[in-house]
C-alpha positions as CSV (number, residue, x, y, z in Angstrom):
1,M,26.9,30.0,-3.5
2,P,26.0,29.8,0.1
3,R,28.1,28.3,2.7
4,S,27.5,25.4,5.4
5,R,28.2,25.9,9.0
6,T,31.9,24.5,8.5
7,G,32.7,27.2,6.0
8,T,32.6,25.0,3.0
9,A,30.4,25.7,-0.1
10,A,26.9,23.9,0.5
11,R,25.6,22.0,-2.5
12,P,22.8,23.8,-3.9
13,T,19.5,21.7,-3.9
14,L,16.5,21.4,-6.1
15,S,14.4,23.2,-3.7
16,K,16.6,26.1,-4.0
17,V,16.4,26.1,-7.6
18,A,12.8,26.1,-7.7
19,E,12.6,29.0,-5.2
20,A,15.0,30.9,-7.3
21,A,12.9,30.1,-10.5
22,G,9.5,30.7,-8.8
23,V,8.2,27.2,-9.5
24,A,7.2,24.2,-7.4
25,V,9.9,21.6,-6.5
26,S,7.9,18.9,-8.7
27,T,8.1,21.0,-11.8
28,A,11.9,21.9,-11.2
29,S,12.1,18.1,-11.0
30,L,10.5,17.2,-14.4
31,V,12.7,19.8,-16.0
32,F,15.7,17.6,-15.0
33,S,14.1,14.3,-15.4
34,G,12.6,15.1,-18.8
35,S,9.7,12.8,-17.7
36,G,6.9,15.2,-17.9
37,P,5.4,18.2,-20.0
38,V,6.9,21.5,-19.1
39,S,6.6,24.6,-21.2
40,D,9.7,25.9,-22.8
41,A,9.6,29.1,-20.9
42,T,9.4,27.5,-17.5
43,R,12.3,25.1,-18.6
44,R,14.3,27.9,-19.4
45,R,13.7,29.9,-16.1
46,V,14.6,26.6,-14.1
47,L,17.9,26.0,-16.0
48,D,18.7,29.6,-15.6
49,A,18.3,29.4,-11.8
50,A,20.3,26.2,-11.8
51,D,23.1,27.9,-13.7
52,R,23.3,30.9,-11.3
53,L,23.2,28.6,-8.2
54,G,25.6,26.1,-9.7
55,Y,23.5,23.0,-9.4
56,A,24.4,20.3,-11.8
57,G,21.4,18.1,-11.4
58,P,20.0,15.6,-9.0
59,D,22.6,13.4,-7.2
60,P,22.7,10.3,-9.3
61,V,23.2,7.8,-6.5
62,A,20.5,9.3,-4.3
63,R,18.2,8.9,-7.3
64,S,19.1,5.6,-8.1
65,L,18.5,4.7,-4.4
66,R,14.9,6.3,-4.5
67,Q,14.3,4.5,-7.9
68,G,15.6,1.2,-6.9
69,R,17.7,1.2,-10.1
70,S,21.2,1.8,-11.2
71,G,20.4,2.7,-14.8
72,I,23.1,0.2,-15.8
73,V,22.7,-3.0,-18.1
74,G,25.6,-5.4,-18.1
75,V,26.5,-7.1,-21.1
76,V,28.4,-10.4,-20.7
77,I,30.9,-10.9,-23.4
78,G,31.8,-14.5,-24.1
79,E,35.5,-13.5,-25.1
80,R,38.2,-11.1,-24.1
81,L,37.5,-7.5,-25.3
82,L,40.6,-7.9,-27.4
83,Y,38.8,-10.1,-29.8
84,A,35.3,-8.8,-29.2
85,F,36.1,-5.5,-30.7
86,R,37.7,-7.0,-33.5
87,D,34.6,-8.9,-34.5
88,P,32.1,-7.1,-36.5
89,V,29.2,-9.4,-35.2
90,A,29.9,-8.5,-31.5
91,V,30.1,-4.8,-32.2
92,A,27.0,-4.7,-34.1
93,L,25.1,-6.5,-31.2
94,L,26.5,-3.5,-28.8
95,D,25.2,-1.0,-31.3
96,G,21.8,-2.6,-31.5
97,L,21.5,-2.6,-27.7
98,T,22.6,1.1,-27.7
99,E,19.9,1.9,-30.0
100,E,17.0,0.4,-27.8
101,L,18.5,1.1,-24.3
102,A,20.0,4.7,-24.6
103,P,16.7,6.2,-25.5
104,A,15.3,4.5,-22.5
105,G,18.0,5.8,-20.1
106,F,20.1,2.9,-19.6
107,G,24.0,2.7,-20.2
108,L,26.0,-0.5,-20.8
109,L,28.6,-1.9,-18.7
110,L,30.7,-4.6,-20.5
111,L,31.7,-7.7,-18.5
112,S,34.4,-9.7,-20.0
113,G,37.5,-11.7,-19.2
114,S,40.9,-10.6,-17.8
115,S,44.3,-12.3,-18.2
116,G,43.8,-16.0,-18.0
117,R,40.1,-15.9,-18.2
118,T,37.6,-15.4,-21.2
119,G,34.5,-14.8,-19.2
120,P,33.8,-12.4,-16.3
121,A,34.7,-13.9,-12.8
122,P,31.9,-14.0,-10.2
123,E,33.3,-11.5,-8.0
124,Q,33.2,-9.1,-10.9
125,V,29.5,-9.4,-11.2
126,E,28.7,-10.0,-7.5
127,R,28.5,-6.6,-6.4
128,A,28.2,-4.4,-9.9
129,P,25.0,-2.2,-9.6
130,L,23.1,-3.9,-12.5
131,D,19.5,-3.6,-13.5
132,A,19.7,-6.4,-16.0
133,V,22.2,-8.5,-17.9
134,V,22.4,-9.5,-21.6
135,V,24.7,-12.7,-22.0
136,E,26.0,-12.8,-25.4
137,S,27.1,-16.4,-24.9
138,C,27.2,-18.8,-22.0
139,G,29.6,-21.7,-21.8
140,G,33.1,-22.2,-20.2
141,D,34.2,-19.3,-18.2
142,D,30.8,-17.5,-18.5
143,A,29.0,-20.0,-16.4
144,P,30.0,-19.1,-12.9
145,A,29.2,-15.5,-13.6
146,V,25.8,-16.2,-14.8
147,S,25.0,-18.6,-11.9
148,T,26.0,-15.5,-9.6
149,L,23.6,-13.3,-11.5
150,H,20.9,-16.1,-11.1
151,H,21.5,-16.0,-7.3
152,R,21.3,-12.3,-7.1
153,G,18.0,-12.3,-8.9
154,V,19.6,-9.9,-11.7
155,P,16.9,-10.2,-14.8
156,I,19.0,-12.0,-17.7
157,I,18.5,-11.9,-21.6
158,G,20.3,-14.6,-23.6
159,V,21.7,-14.1,-27.0
160,E,22.5,-17.2,-28.8
161,G,24.7,-19.5,-26.8
162,T,23.4,-22.0,-24.1
163,R,19.7,-22.3,-23.4
164,L,19.2,-21.0,-19.7
165,P,16.2,-21.8,-17.7
166,D,13.6,-19.1,-17.5
167,V,15.7,-16.8,-19.5
168,P,14.1,-15.1,-22.7
169,M,16.4,-15.7,-25.7
170,V,17.2,-14.0,-28.9
171,S,18.3,-16.6,-31.5
172,I,18.8,-17.6,-35.1
173,D,18.4,-21.0,-36.5
174,N,22.1,-22.0,-36.8
175,H,21.5,-25.8,-37.6
176,G,18.8,-25.1,-40.3
177,A,20.8,-22.1,-41.9
178,T,23.9,-24.5,-42.0
179,V,22.1,-27.4,-43.6
180,E,20.6,-24.9,-46.4
181,L,24.5,-23.8,-46.8
182,T,25.7,-27.3,-47.1
183,R,23.1,-28.6,-49.4
184,H,24.2,-25.7,-51.8
185,L,27.7,-27.4,-51.7
186,V,26.5,-30.8,-52.3
187,E,24.4,-29.6,-55.3
188,L,27.7,-28.3,-56.7
189,G,29.2,-31.9,-56.4
190,H,31.1,-31.4,-53.0
191,R,31.4,-34.5,-50.8
192,R,34.8,-34.0,-49.2
193,I,33.6,-31.1,-46.9
194,S,35.8,-30.0,-43.8
195,V,34.6,-27.5,-41.1
196,V,36.4,-24.8,-39.2
197,T,34.3,-24.4,-35.9
198,L,34.1,-21.5,-33.4
199,P,35.5,-22.3,-29.9
200,M,33.5,-25.4,-28.6
201,R,34.5,-24.6,-24.9
202,Q,36.6,-21.6,-23.6
203,P,37.9,-19.3,-26.3
204,G,41.7,-19.1,-26.6
205,T,42.3,-22.2,-24.7
206,H,42.3,-24.8,-27.6
207,R,42.9,-25.3,-31.1
208,G,43.1,-28.3,-33.4
209,P,41.2,-31.3,-34.8
210,L,37.8,-31.6,-33.1
211,D,37.7,-35.4,-31.7
212,D,35.0,-37.1,-30.0
213,S,35.9,-36.1,-26.5
214,R,35.9,-32.2,-27.4
215,R,32.6,-32.7,-29.2
216,A,31.0,-34.6,-26.4
217,T,32.2,-31.8,-23.7
218,A,31.4,-29.0,-26.0
219,T,29.5,-25.9,-24.1
220,S,29.0,-23.7,-27.3
221,T,25.6,-24.8,-28.7
222,T,26.2,-22.3,-31.5
223,G,29.3,-24.3,-32.8
224,I,27.8,-27.6,-32.4
225,D,24.5,-26.7,-34.2
226,R,26.4,-25.4,-37.2
227,L,28.7,-28.4,-37.2
228,R,25.8,-30.8,-36.8
229,G,23.9,-28.9,-39.8
230,V,26.8,-29.7,-42.0
231,E,26.9,-33.4,-41.0
232,D,23.2,-33.8,-41.0
233,A,23.1,-32.5,-44.8
234,L,25.8,-34.8,-45.7
235,G,24.6,-37.9,-43.7
236,H,28.1,-38.5,-42.0
237,A,30.7,-36.9,-39.8
238,V,33.3,-34.8,-41.1
239,A,36.8,-33.4,-40.4
240,A,36.4,-30.6,-38.2
241,W,39.2,-27.9,-36.8
242,E,38.3,-26.1,-33.6
243,A,39.6,-22.5,-33.6
244,S,40.6,-20.7,-30.4
245,D,38.5,-17.6,-31.5
246,G,36.7,-16.6,-34.5
247,L,39.1,-14.3,-36.2
248,I,41.1,-14.2,-39.5
249,E,44.4,-15.7,-37.9
250,E,42.9,-18.7,-36.5
251,G,41.1,-19.4,-39.9
252,H,44.5,-19.0,-41.7
253,R,46.1,-21.5,-39.3
254,A,43.2,-23.8,-39.6
255,G,43.2,-23.6,-43.5
256,L,46.9,-24.4,-43.6
257,E,46.4,-27.7,-41.6
258,L,43.2,-28.7,-43.5
259,L,44.5,-28.1,-47.0
260,A,47.9,-29.8,-46.4
261,G,47.3,-33.0,-47.9
262,S,47.4,-34.2,-51.4
263,P,44.6,-33.1,-54.0
264,H,42.7,-36.4,-53.6
265,Q,42.8,-36.4,-49.9
266,R,42.3,-32.5,-49.1
267,P,38.7,-31.1,-48.9
268,T,37.1,-29.5,-51.9
269,A,34.9,-27.4,-49.8
270,V,35.5,-25.6,-46.2
271,V,32.6,-24.4,-44.3
272,A,33.9,-21.8,-41.8
273,Q,31.6,-20.9,-38.9
274,S,32.4,-17.1,-39.1
275,D,33.3,-14.9,-42.2
276,L,36.6,-13.9,-40.3
277,L,37.5,-17.4,-40.2
278,A,36.5,-18.1,-43.8
279,V,38.9,-15.2,-45.0
280,G,41.6,-16.7,-42.9
281,V,41.0,-20.1,-45.0
282,V,41.0,-18.2,-48.4
283,H,44.3,-16.6,-47.5
284,A,45.7,-20.0,-46.6
285,A,44.5,-21.5,-49.8
286,R,46.0,-18.9,-51.8
287,E,49.2,-19.2,-50.0
288,L,49.2,-22.8,-51.1
289,G,48.5,-21.9,-54.6
290,L,44.7,-23.1,-54.7
291,R,42.4,-21.2,-56.8
292,I,39.0,-20.1,-55.2
293,P,36.6,-21.7,-56.2
294,Q,38.1,-23.7,-59.1
295,D,40.2,-25.8,-56.5
296,L,38.3,-25.0,-53.3
297,S,35.2,-23.6,-52.2
298,V,35.0,-21.5,-49.1
299,T,31.8,-20.5,-47.2
300,G,31.3,-18.4,-44.0
301,F,28.6,-17.2,-41.6
302,D,27.5,-13.9,-40.6
303,G,27.2,-11.6,-43.5
304,I,29.9,-8.9,-43.0
305,D,31.8,-7.0,-45.3
306,T,35.1,-8.8,-46.4
307,P,37.6,-6.3,-48.0
308,W,40.5,-8.5,-47.2
309,L,39.4,-10.9,-50.2
310,G,39.7,-8.2,-53.1
311,D,37.1,-9.0,-55.7
312,L,36.1,-12.4,-54.4
313,R,32.9,-12.4,-52.7
314,L,32.3,-15.0,-49.9
315,T,29.4,-17.3,-50.1
316,T,27.7,-16.8,-46.4
317,V,24.7,-17.3,-44.1
318,E,23.8,-13.6,-43.5
319,Q,22.3,-13.1,-39.9
320,P,20.7,-10.0,-38.6
321,M,23.5,-8.9,-36.3
322,T,22.3,-5.4,-35.3
323,E,18.7,-6.6,-35.0
324,K,19.9,-9.1,-32.4
325,G,21.1,-6.3,-30.2
326,R,17.9,-4.4,-30.8
327,A,15.7,-7.4,-29.9
328,A,17.7,-7.9,-26.9
329,G,17.4,-4.3,-25.9
330,R,13.5,-4.4,-26.2
331,M,13.6,-7.3,-24.1
332,V,15.5,-5.7,-21.2
333,V,13.0,-2.9,-21.3
334,D,10.1,-5.1,-21.3
335,V,11.5,-7.1,-18.3
336,L,12.1,-4.1,-16.2
337,A,8.7,-2.9,-16.8
338,G,7.4,-6.1,-15.4
339,A,6.5,-8.0,-18.7
340,R,7.8,-11.5,-19.6
341,P,8.9,-11.3,-23.3
342,D,8.7,-14.4,-25.7
343,P,11.6,-15.8,-27.2
344,V,12.6,-14.3,-30.5
345,M,14.1,-16.3,-33.5
346,L,15.3,-14.0,-36.1
347,P,15.6,-15.0,-40.0
348,T,18.8,-15.8,-41.9
349,T,19.5,-15.6,-45.5
350,L,21.9,-17.7,-47.7
351,R,23.8,-15.4,-49.9
352,V,25.6,-17.6,-52.8
353,R,28.5,-15.7,-54.2
354,S,31.8,-16.4,-56.0
355,S,33.6,-18.2,-53.3
356,T,31.8,-21.4,-54.2
357,G,31.8,-23.4,-57.4
358,P,31.7,-27.0,-58.7
359,A,33.7,-29.6,-57.0
360,P,36.9,-30.1,-59.0
361,E,37.2,-33.3,-60.7
């Protein structure tokens, strides 16, 4: 390897590789970028020359400065990563994003909370080299970081959550899907229906009965839309328990509280706003000696596999979890190409299974 005037090894350059391979610098550049047609023989000569000279490829920092791009798309996760990676819905979203963004040359940077926070702090996103950001939810701790991204002019794509001005959204009809689900329970004769909600504000900071003040200050449009779907289908308000996250343990805790009354007071059906919460409710009901669905019907939302329930199959609203990520990924590519993508509303499907049955007399 050639040495510099200081005696240290000089970094081989693309022009030296091109010279050694007997090709133009522009041709060598195409070999490393993969952005143009180059014959197999020419590509092999360039790569062999690079190997002899110890050339690893273009300087990624210099390349990003020339292109005005970092190649990084941020993902704001609306909860601690500890919870996000236990939630199949969040994992499927990230998988779908990767399917679209990796072939386009982008990597993902996950932006989540730290100790005491559930969303990223503004300083966490203030200087991060981001070409665009996908916001998986927005409310509570997410809002300051999203505001910082707005001020920076970083393109934002929203997935569910709070509607943001001038931000393309990937959504599902949470209200309509839950209306359909609740009507299924009404047709089975259920009138005493309770709800276990997702966090209405900052995840991890509250759990318990969802009173009027919590409803009035809720920032989770997903949770509120699903709750209103139940109440609109019934025509009246219902008892609701707000979980501090969407996982099984919180569903179990909520189930023990909601089902503690006498047979004539407790609900005959529980609508959980995630399948994991529903699994927890089923576990609580079984601990209390209740049979599913003879004594209690339980429904979920998402459409994930629920092996924790044995032979019981959960009645749920199936949503296209991975396709949400794919749609958001396509929006990112379009935005960075100068296009303005239209909002996307994806379909859901009611899956009626063995966890729901006629209301007990």
